[in-house]
N, C-alpha and C positions, 0 to 999 in steps of 0.2 A: 379922383378924390372921393372919399366916402361921404354920403349925405349926412348932414348934421341931425342932431336929435330933434331940432325944431321942425325940419322938413319931414322927418318920419312921423312926428306928432300930427302935422297937418294932413299927411296922407291917411292916417288912421281915422281922422274925423270925416273923411269923405263918405258919402252914403254908398252902401253896397248895392250893386246892380247885378243880379244874377243873370247868367246867360241862358236863355230859353231856346228850346228847339223850335223849328218853324211851326210845328203842330200845336205848340203851347203859346205862341205869340198872340194869336187871336182869341179873345175871350169867348166863352160859350154863350149862345143865345138861349133864351128861355125854352125854345122848342128843342134845341139840342140837349139841354139839361134834362128836359122831360123825356126825351128819347132815350138817353143813357140810363135814366132812372128805371124806365119800364123794361129795358134790356136786362138790367141788373135783377129786377123782380121776375123776369121770365114771362112777361105779359105779351105774348105773340100778337094777339089781336090789336092791342093798342099800338104796338110798334109798327104793325102793318098799316094801320090807319094813318099814323104820323108820316110814314114814308110816302103814302099815296096822296095825302092832302097837302103836305107842306111843300111850298115851292122853293123858297130861299132856305135851304137846309143842307148841311154837309153831313152826309151819312158816315163819313170817315173821321168825324170829330173825335177828340180824345178827352178823357176826364183829367182831373188834377194829378192822377197817378200815371198819366201818359198811357192809359189803356183805351183802345178803341172799343166800339160796341162788339166787334167780332171777337176780340180777345176776352172781353167780359163774358160773352156767351160760352166760350171754350172753357174758361176757368170755372164757370158754374155747371159745366157738363150738360148744357141744354142743347141737344141735337136739333130740336125743332127750330130753335132760334138761329142756330148755325145755318140750317137749310134756308130759312127765310132771308137771312142777310146775304147768303150766296146768290139767291134768286134776285136780289136787289142790286147785284153787281158791286158789292162792297169790296174795297181793296183788301186782299188777303195778306199782303206783306209777309211777315214771319209768323203768320197764324199757324202754319203747319208745325213749326218748332214749338209754339206754345201748346198745341194739341199733344205733341209727343211729350213735352215736359209735364203736362197734366195726366199723361197716360190715358188719353181719351181716344180709345181705339176706333170708335165709330166715326169720329170727326177726322181722324187721320186717314182712314179709308176713303172718306168723302173728299177730302182735300187732295189726296193723291189722284183720284179719278179726275178731279177738276184740273189738276196740274197737267195731266196727260192730254186733256182736251184743249187746253189753251196755250201750252208751251210750244214755241217755235224753235226749230233746230238752229243752233248757234247763238241763241239768246240766253240771257241769264234767267235763272229760276226766280220765283217770287221772293223767297227768303234771301236771295243774293242781291236783290234790288233795293232792299230796305235801307233807310238812312241809319248809318252806324251810330250816329250821335244820340239817337233815340231808341236804338234797339237794345233788347235785353241780352242778346247773345252776341258773342264775338264772331268775327268773320270766318274763323276756322271751324266753327260748329256747323256740321251738316246734319240732316235728319238722321242718318244712320249712326253718326257719332253720338248724338243726343239720346237716341233710343238705346244704344249700347251702354251709355252711362246709367240709364234707368234700368238696364238689364230686363227690358220688357220683351219677352219671347214673341208674343203675337205681333207687336209692331215691327220688330226686327225682321220677322218672316215676311210681313207685308212689303217692307222695303226691299228685301233681297229678291223676292219674287218679281219685283218691278225693275230689277237690274241694278240696284244700288250697290256700290263697292266701297271698300275702305282699304286703300293701299297702305303698306307699311311705311312709316316715316323714314326720311333719309337718315343715314348714320350721323351721329353727333359730330363726327370729324369730316363730314361731307364738305367738299369745296366747290360744288357746282354753283353756277351763277344765281340760281334761285335761292339757295341757302345763304350764300354770301350777302346777297341783297337784303334778304329778310333779316339776317342777323345784324347788319349795319343799320337798317331802318329802325328796328325795335328788337333788341336782343331778348328782353323779357317776354314779349309776345311770341317770339320764335320758340323759346323754351316752353312756354305754356301751351303752344299749339302741339308740340311733340308730346307733352304730358297728356293732353286731351286725347290725342290719337291713341296713345298706348293704353290709356284708361278705357277707351272703347274696345281696343283689341283684346283686353283681358276680360271682357264680359263673358261669363259662362254661356249665356244664350247665343251670343254671336259665334263663339268657338264651336258650339254644338251644331249650329245651323250651317256654317260656312266651311268647316274643315272636314276633310275625309278621314283624318286621323287626329281626333281631338287631343289624345294623350301626347303625341309627338309635338303638336302645336303648343300645348301647355308647357312642355319641357323646354322647348326652344325659346318661348316668350320669357319664361322664368330666367333662363340663362342671359338673354338680352337685357332684361331689367336689372339683373345682378351687375352686369357690366356697366350699365348706365348709372347705377347708384354710385359706382366708383368714379366715373368720369364727371358727372354733374353733381358734385357733393352738396351744392346748395339745395337741390331737390332730392336728397337721399331719402328723406322720410317718405315722400310720395312714391318713389320708385320701390322702396322696400315694402310699402303697404301693398302695392300692386303685385309685387313678386309673391308675397304671402298669399294673396288672393288666388293667384294662378296655381300655386302649389296645393292650396286647399281644394281647388276645383279638381285637380288630377287625383287627389286622394279620395274625394267624395265619389268619383266615378266608380271606385271599387266597392262602394256600398250597394251598388245596383247589381252586383254579381250574385247569382242565386245558387250556383252549384260549383263544386270543385273543378269540374271539367271546363265550365265557362271561364273560371279564373285561370286555369292552365292555358287555355287558348289565348286569353288576353296577354298573359305574361310571356308566352312563347312566340307572340306575333313578331314577324320580321317582314317588312315590305319587300325585301330583296329575295326572299325565299318563299316557297309554297307554304300554305297555311299548315300549322301543326295539327297532327291527327293523333287521337288517343292511342297510346301504345308505343309511340315513338320516343326517342330520347329527348328529354327536355333541355332546350338550350337556354331558356329564360332570357331571350334577347331583349325583351322590353324591360325586364327588371335590371339587366346590366346597363341599358340605356339610362334608366332612372338613376342608377348609381353614378354614371358618368356625368349627368347633369345635376347631381347633388340634390335629388328630390328626397329629402329625409322623411317628409310626411308620407310620401307614397311607399317608400321602402319599409317604414315602421308601421304601416297599416296592419291591423290585426289579421285581416284575410291573407295578406302576403306572408306574414310571420307564421300563420298556421300552416300554409302550404309548404313553406320552407322547412318547418319542423317535420311535416309528414314525409317530405323527400329525404331529409337527413336520417331519420330513423326508419327508413323503408325496410331494411333487412332485419330489424329487431322489433317487431310489433309489440306494443305494450310495455316497452322499456321505461317510458316516462311515468307510467302508472305503478310501477313496482316500487317497493320501499328501498331504502338505502342498502340493506343486506342483499336483496335480490339483484339490484343493479351491480353491486360489487362482484357477486358470484358470476353473473353473465360476462362482465368485463374480464374476470380471471379466465373463464373458459375461452373467450376469444383470444386472449393473450397467449395462452398455452398452445392453442391449436393453430396459431398463425403460420408456423412452418409448413404444416400439412395443407392448409388452405392455399399457400403460395405454390406448393408443388402441384396440387390439383389444378390450379389456374394455369400453370405453365403447360401441363399435359393436356387438359381438356377445358379450354376457356369458355366454351359454350355450354358446358354441363350445368346441372342445377347448382352444384357446389361452386363451380367456377363463376357463375353469374352472381352467386351470393357474395363472393369476395368483392365484386365491383360496386356493391351498395355503399353509399357515402360513409355511413357511420362505421361499418365493418372495415372498409378500406382505411379509414382514419385510425382505428384501433390497431390494424395490422402494421401500418406505417409507424405508428408510435412505438409498438412493441419491437419492431425491427430496429428502430433507432436506439431504444434502451438496451437491447441485446448487443448492438454494436458497441455502445459505450462500456458495457460490462466486459466485452472481449478486449477492448483497448486497456481497460484497467487491469485485467488479468495479465495481459502481455507485459505491461509496464512493471508489474510487481513480481513477475516470474512465478505465477501461481502454481505451476507444476512442481517447481522446486520446493515450495512451501508444503504442498500436499505430500510429496514423497518423503520429505523430512519429517512431517507430522505422523505419517503411517509408521515409519521407523523400522522396516525390515532390513536385513543385512544387504540384500541385493539392491534395494532402493537407495540405501545409504551410500553404497558404492557408486551408483549412477549419479547421485547428487554430488559426491566428491569429484567424480570425473568431469561433470559439467562445470563445476566451480573452478577446477584447475585449467579448463580450456574456455574460460568465460569470454575472452576476446574473440576467439574463433568459433564459438559455439554455434550450432545450427539453430533453425527456427524451433521454438517451443510449441507446445500444443495450442496455447492461446493465440500465438502469432499465426500458426497455420489456420486457426479459425478465422482470424481477421482477414487473411489472404483469400480464403474461400468465400467469405461474406462479401468482400469488395468485388471479387471476380463475378460472383453470381448476380450482383446488382448492376454491373456494367453489361 
């Protein structure tokens, strides 16, 4: 049965009783209020005196915003107050996470040293023991994840030097016991934890410090995020934003290239083969990998396009700087000379002229000219061009030849144009 309107009205008249955490249930004493006030003001001398002289006094008390004195000192960036409270054996709880969130590097270094001194093997760390009902951070947030969210290079390096790791999250279709249990317990928290992990993995500072091949890492992360945006459509905007961030990071790395040789070494890098040396044939393995992973910003970067233009017009220097008339003349020259270039390449492929034919732009012009010439031969063969020419010249001998060919049209042999097609196809095979 549904409750009546009267019952609902009676329920709404009942006084509201908010649920308070254990730390907020006990009201602050005057001494504790004074203590928190002087911590907020940064008065180390008064705080030290209160700690020494007060007997019934909770050093771990919290203010109405649920901030302990230690958190207040971190938020104010007061390293002397932080040291004083640590010497007084204050509870750290998730103070390390607060210090990372405030990007307070000195406090982070101090707390990491304290954690190494006090932590026992097999026990939880200080930020893991905190009461989640009063914590600012969720259970999946670790110091390295939070530092990566902030993209703070110095803090990330401090954590990595002390052995912190950030494993890749399980696949979205993973069916292991851990994933199944987490998804059944709280599916939203499970998805948010994956998003937090990937947001940390896409940190440029973390990629630069932890990966031996930042470009490859960025390409693979971008591909994974593209896939996740299709599978978890509810969080498509978050995954798309992270994908764009990684793609931008890969493109920005190209801004640090100073010379053409550095750029060629970068674009020709292949971990399966020895490093590229100047003078060798360019495979552009890294550029091909970028195309495979659909890294449009990387491929479209001005440095990459400038190098590709240089490689393309290698055989004809200055072609792009010529006016239209000069470019047409050079194209006509290459088009007319392509049969000679082909013969020289077949006879002496390593000669200066033979190597000239292998240049990308020259080879493209030769292939295009060859294709156009073949089409002309096919057209001439289909129209019996030799008959038209002989008939047009009009000598008696040629007229007789034309009449004889026309009378034997069904059994006539190959014409001149058809012989040209045969020779062309044979030479290409």
